[in-house]
C-alpha positions in Angstrom: -2.6 7.1 -184.9 -5.0 6.7 -187.8 -5.2 3.0 -187.1 -6.1 3.6 -183.5 -8.9 6.1 -184.5 -10.2 3.7 -187.0 -10.2 0.9 -184.5 -11.8 3.0 -181.8 -14.4 4.2 -184.3 -15.3 0.6 -185.2 -15.5 -0.3 -181.6 -17.9 2.6 -180.8 -20.1 1.7 -183.9 -20.3 -2.0 -182.8 -21.1 -0.9 -179.2 -23.6 1.7 -180.3 -25.3 -0.9 -182.7 -25.4 -3.4 -179.9 -26.8 -0.9 -177.4 -29.5 0.1 -179.9 -30.6 -3.4 -180.5 -30.6 -4.1 -176.8 -32.8 -1.0 -176.4 -35.2 -2.1 -179.0 -35.5 -5.5 -177.5 -36.2 -4.2 -174.1 -38.8 -1.6 -175.3 -40.5 -4.6 -177.0 -40.5 -6.4 -173.7 -41.9 -3.3 -171.8 -44.8 -2.7 -174.1 -46.8 -5.8 -174.7 -49.2 -5.8 -177.5 -52.3 -5.8 -175.3 -51.1 -3.3 -172.8 -54.1 -1.0 -171.8 -54.5 2.4 -173.0 -55.0 5.4 -170.7 -58.7 5.5 -172.0 -59.2 1.8 -171.1 -57.7 2.4 -167.6 -60.0 5.3 -167.1 -63.1 3.1 -168.2 -61.9 0.3 -165.7 -61.6 2.9 -162.9 -64.9 4.2 -163.6 -66.5 0.8 -163.6 -65.1 0.1 -160.1 -62.0 -1.9 -161.0 -58.7 -1.4 -159.2 -55.3 -2.7 -160.0 -54.1 -5.7 -158.0 -51.3 -8.1 -158.5 -53.5 -10.2 -160.7 -54.6 -7.3 -163.0 -57.6 -4.8 -162.9 -60.1 -6.5 -160.6 -63.7 -5.6 -159.9 -63.9 -4.8 -156.1 -66.3 -4.2 -153.3 -69.0 -3.1 -153.5 -69.3 -3.9 -157.1 -68.1 -7.5 -157.2 -70.7 -10.1 -157.9 -71.8 -11.7 -154.5 -74.0 -14.9 -154.0 -76.1 -16.2 -151.3 -75.3 -19.3 -149.4 -75.0 -22.3 -151.7 -76.4 -20.2 -154.7 -75.0 -20.1 -158.2 -77.4 -17.9 -160.0 -76.8 -14.3 -161.0 -79.7 -12.1 -159.7 -81.5 -9.9 -162.1 -80.1 -6.8 -160.4 -76.7 -8.1 -160.8 -77.4 -9.2 -164.4 -78.2 -5.6 -165.2 -75.1 -4.3 -163.6 -72.9 -6.8 -165.2 -74.6 -6.1 -168.6 -73.8 -2.3 -168.3 -70.3 -3.0 -167.1 -69.7 -5.5 -170.0 -71.0 -3.2 -172.6 -68.8 -0.4 -171.3 -65.7 -2.6 -171.3 -66.3 -3.8 -174.8 -66.9 -0.2 -176.2 -63.5 0.6 -174.7 -61.9 -2.2 -176.6 -61.5 -4.5 -173.6 -62.5 -8.0 -174.8 -60.5 -10.5 -172.6 -61.4 -11.2 -168.9 -60.7 -13.7 -166.4 -63.8 -14.8 -164.1 -62.8 -16.3 -160.9 -65.4 -18.0 -158.6 -65.0 -18.3 -154.8 -67.0 -19.8 -151.9 -67.0 -19.3 -148.1 -65.5 -22.1 -145.9 -68.8 -24.0 -145.3 -68.7 -27.5 -147.0 -66.3 -29.9 -148.3 -63.3 -28.9 -150.6 -64.7 -30.7 -153.5 -68.2 -29.2 -153.2 -66.8 -25.8 -152.9 -64.6 -26.2 -155.8 -67.6 -27.2 -158.0 -69.8 -24.4 -156.6 -67.2 -21.7 -157.3 -66.8 -22.9 -161.0 -70.6 -22.9 -161.4 -70.8 -19.3 -160.0 -68.0 -18.1 -162.4 -69.8 -19.9 -165.3 -73.0 -18.2 -164.4 -71.2 -14.7 -164.7 -69.4 -15.9 -167.8 -72.8 -16.6 -169.5 -73.9 -13.0 -168.9 -70.7 -11.8 -170.4 -71.1 -14.0 -173.4 -74.7 -12.6 -173.8 -73.1 -9.1 -174.0 -70.8 -10.2 -176.9 -67.6 -11.3 -175.2 -66.0 -14.3 -177.2 -65.8 -17.6 -175.2 -62.3 -17.8 -176.3 -61.4 -14.5 -174.4 -63.0 -15.5 -171.2 -60.9 -17.6 -168.7 -63.2 -19.0 -166.2 -61.9 -20.6 -162.9 -63.2 -21.8 -159.7 -61.0 -21.4 -156.5 -63.5 -22.9 -154.0 -62.8 -21.7 -150.4 -59.0 -21.4 -151.1 -58.9 -17.6 -151.5 -61.0 -15.8 -148.8 -61.1 -12.1 -148.7 -62.8 -11.9 -145.3 -63.1 -13.8 -142.1 -65.0 -17.1 -142.6 -65.8 -17.2 -138.8 -68.5 -14.4 -139.2 -71.6 -14.4 -141.4 -70.5 -11.0 -142.9 -67.1 -12.4 -143.8 -68.6 -15.6 -145.3 -70.9 -13.5 -147.3 -68.0 -11.5 -148.8 -66.2 -14.6 -149.6 -69.2 -16.1 -151.8 -68.2 -14.0 -154.8 -67.1 -14.0 -158.4 -64.2 -11.6 -159.3 -63.9 -10.2 -162.9 -60.3 -9.5 -163.7 -58.8 -7.7 -166.8 -55.3 -9.2 -166.8 -52.3 -7.2 -167.8 -49.5 -9.2 -169.3 
């Protein structure tokens, strides 16, 4: 009987140690080092960001829109971007993804280049606000990711945009 109790105790301790190690490993996976704090999430919401599959994304009406075949950020949008960037940085958010997009007018290659120039224009404003170039992921998607109907003028205008995304890994 004593052997049985000793063997059972040993089994239970081994099982408990394994479960503890597994719990710690899973806890480490569930809480990445750059998980956003509740205060940072509040700042994002206050700035017009919403949680999407990609991360926290700046959405209508606050996203950066462009005129037809344009890649310059207007003075009004520069002011809005500067305010937003300073607020994000003061909340400790220092890494962003900047995704450029176009409407469906034009060739695939031209729109790819235009979307990248749009994203780079927004990134330049963010860099001027103190974001580190190494923490800005700048991408151009051309006309491949429309958010509105390209058959209408209003839809095409919505698709000529740059989205700013705070990714959550």
